[in-house]
C-alpha positions as CSV (number, residue, x, y, z in Angstrom):
1,K,0.0,0.0,0.0
2,Y,2.8,2.4,0.9
3,T,4.6,1.8,-2.4
4,N,1.5,2.2,-4.4
5,R,0.8,5.5,-2.6
6,L,4.4,6.7,-3.4
7,I,4.0,5.7,-7.0
8,K,0.8,7.7,-7.3
9,Q,2.5,10.8,-5.7
10,I,5.5,10.6,-8.0
11,S,3.2,10.1,-11.0
12,K,1.1,13.1,-10.1
13,S,4.2,15.3,-9.7
14,I,5.5,14.2,-13.1
15,F,2.1,14.9,-14.8
16,E,2.1,18.3,-13.1
17,G,5.4,19.0,-14.9
18,D,8.0,18.2,-12.2
19,I,10.7,16.3,-14.1
20,S,13.6,17.1,-11.8
21,I,16.4,14.6,-11.7
22,K,17.0,13.4,-8.2
23,P,18.8,10.0,-8.0
24,Y,19.4,8.3,-4.7
25,Y,22.7,8.4,-2.9
26,H,23.2,5.6,-0.4
27,V,25.1,7.2,2.5
28,K,26.6,4.0,3.9
29,N,28.2,2.6,0.7
30,K,28.4,5.9,-1.1
31,K,26.8,4.5,-4.3
32,T,24.3,6.0,-6.8
33,P,22.5,4.5,-9.7
34,C,24.4,7.0,-11.9
35,E,27.4,4.7,-11.7
36,Y,25.5,2.1,-13.7
37,C,23.4,4.4,-15.9
38,T,23.9,4.4,-19.7
39,Y,21.8,7.6,-20.1
40,H,24.2,10.0,-18.4
41,S,24.8,11.9,-21.7
42,I,21.0,12.6,-21.9
43,C,20.3,13.2,-18.2
44,Q,23.4,15.4,-17.6
45,F,23.0,15.1,-13.8
46,Q,25.8,16.8,-11.9
47,A,25.4,17.1,-8.2
48,G,25.3,20.8,-7.1
49,K,24.9,22.2,-10.6
50,C,21.7,23.7,-11.8
51,G,20.0,22.8,-8.5
52,N,20.7,19.1,-9.0
53,Q,20.6,17.2,-5.7
54,Y,20.7,13.6,-4.6
55,H,18.0,12.0,-2.6
56,Y,20.0,10.8,0.3
57,I,19.2,7.4,1.8
58,S,20.5,6.8,5.3
59,N,21.3,3.4,6.7
60,L,18.2,2.7,8.8
61,E,17.4,-0.6,10.5
62,K,14.5,-2.4,8.9
63,Q,12.2,-2.0,12.0
64,V,12.9,1.7,12.2
65,L,12.0,2.2,8.5
66,L,8.8,0.1,9.0
67,D,7.9,2.2,12.0
68,Q,8.4,5.4,10.0
69,I,6.1,4.1,7.2
70,R,3.4,3.2,9.7
71,E,3.6,6.8,11.2
72,E,2.9,8.3,7.7
73,K,-0.4,6.5,7.4
């Protein structure tokens, strides 16, 4: 249910014209999907330039994350 709600929110934002690029950045292992993406020449994402920012993902324990999701309901 939570994932479906997020997908709907993201879809609504896109349909409203928000096409900002905001890939995740995993804080613990310092990885991003940009390392594996073959569309970098199209996307042109560069952190800090033109307002580009990562969506930072912290290293939360599974139970803490589930508790946060329950609180958002």
